[in-house]
C-alpha positions as CSV (number, residue, x, y, z in Angstrom):
1,M,-83.0,-14.3,40.3
2,S,-79.4,-14.3,41.3
3,F,-78.1,-13.3,44.7
4,H,-77.5,-9.5,44.8
5,T,-73.8,-9.9,45.7
6,E,-73.2,-11.7,42.5
7,L,-74.5,-8.9,40.3
8,P,-71.8,-6.9,38.4
9,I,-73.6,-3.6,39.4
10,Y,-73.4,-4.6,43.1
11,R,-69.7,-5.4,42.8
12,K,-69.1,-1.9,41.2
13,A,-71.3,-0.2,43.8
14,Y,-69.4,-2.0,46.6
15,E,-66.1,-0.9,45.1
16,L,-67.5,2.7,45.0
17,L,-68.4,2.5,48.6
18,S,-65.0,1.1,49.6
19,T,-63.3,3.9,47.6
20,V,-65.5,6.6,49.1
21,V,-64.8,5.4,52.6
22,V,-61.0,5.7,52.0
23,I,-61.4,9.1,50.2
24,T,-63.5,10.7,52.9
25,R,-61.3,9.5,55.7
26,N,-59.0,12.5,55.4
27,I,-61.6,15.2,54.9
28,P,-61.1,18.0,57.4
29,R,-63.4,17.8,60.4
30,D,-65.3,21.0,59.4
31,F,-66.6,19.3,56.3
32,K,-66.5,15.6,57.3
33,K,-70.0,15.6,58.7
34,L,-71.5,17.7,55.9
35,L,-69.9,16.2,52.9
36,G,-68.0,13.0,53.9
37,D,-70.9,11.5,55.8
38,K,-73.3,12.4,53.0
39,I,-71.2,10.8,50.3
40,R,-70.8,7.6,52.4
41,D,-74.4,7.4,53.3
42,E,-75.6,7.8,49.7
43,C,-73.1,5.1,48.5
44,L,-74.4,2.8,51.2
45,E,-78.0,3.5,50.2
46,I,-77.0,2.7,46.5
47,T,-76.0,-0.8,47.6
48,V,-79.3,-1.2,49.5
49,L,-81.3,-0.1,46.5
50,I,-79.5,-2.7,44.3
51,F,-80.6,-5.4,46.8
52,R,-84.2,-4.0,46.8
53,A,-84.4,-3.9,43.0
54,N,-83.0,-7.4,42.7
55,I,-85.7,-8.9,45.0
56,C,-88.6,-6.8,43.8
57,R,-90.9,-7.6,40.9
58,D,-91.2,-3.9,40.0
59,K,-87.5,-2.9,39.8
60,V,-87.9,0.5,38.1
61,P,-88.7,2.7,41.1
62,H,-85.7,1.3,43.0
63,I,-83.4,1.7,40.0
64,T,-84.7,5.3,39.5
65,D,-83.9,6.1,43.2
66,L,-80.4,4.5,42.7
67,I,-79.7,6.7,39.7
68,E,-80.8,9.8,41.6
69,K,-78.5,8.9,44.5
70,L,-75.6,8.4,42.1
71,Q,-76.2,12.0,40.8
72,I,-76.1,13.2,44.4
73,V,-72.8,11.4,45.0
74,E,-71.3,12.8,41.8
75,L,-72.4,16.4,42.8
76,T,-71.0,16.0,46.3
77,L,-67.7,14.6,45.1
78,R,-67.4,17.4,42.7
79,L,-68.0,20.0,45.4
80,A,-65.4,18.2,47.6
81,C,-62.9,18.3,44.8
82,D,-63.6,21.9,44.0
83,M,-63.1,22.8,47.6
84,K,-59.8,20.9,47.5
85,L,-61.0,18.4,50.2
86,I,-60.1,15.5,48.0
87,S,-57.6,15.2,45.2
88,H,-58.3,15.2,41.5
89,G,-57.1,11.6,41.3
90,Q,-59.5,10.5,44.1
91,Y,-62.3,12.4,42.4
92,A,-61.5,10.8,39.0
93,S,-61.4,7.2,40.4
94,A,-64.7,7.7,42.3
95,I,-66.4,9.3,39.2
96,N,-65.3,6.4,37.0
97,L,-67.0,4.0,39.4
98,T,-70.2,6.1,39.6
99,Q,-70.3,6.2,35.8
100,D,-69.9,2.4,35.6
101,V,-72.7,1.9,38.1
102,G,-74.9,4.4,36.3
103,R,-74.4,2.7,32.9
104,Q,-75.4,-0.6,34.4
105,A,-78.3,0.9,36.3
106,G,-79.6,2.5,33.1
107,G,-79.4,-0.8,31.2
108,W,-81.1,-2.6,34.0
109,K,-83.8,0.0,34.1
110,K,-84.4,-0.2,30.4
111,H,-84.5,-4.0,30.5
112,S,-86.9,-4.0,33.5
113,A,-89.2,-1.4,32.0
114,A,-89.6,-3.2,28.7
115,P,-92.8,-5.1,28.3
116,A,-92.5,-8.9,28.7
117,T,-92.8,-10.8,25.5
């Protein structure tokens, strides 16, 4: 088992968290609590779930939760973009990162769910 900070999925998730912190910094006060904090909290939880999945024998439940949180982040980012709280460029860069994390999580889940041979 490798240390969780060495995993490619962790590095992408951390990059997503860093990006989201910068993106949500300039959201108007009216929406910062509702949308900005939600996006940041979910991204932080994604990094925690990567850690939990890495140390756990049964990784699938943690990875499933991670994928669900990614979908919440994507939905919330889309809402923020549609409401013009973030730019299309900021939205696109964050979505590219969520898709990268999602692809890696899907592969990790598939590998972890496969019976040991």
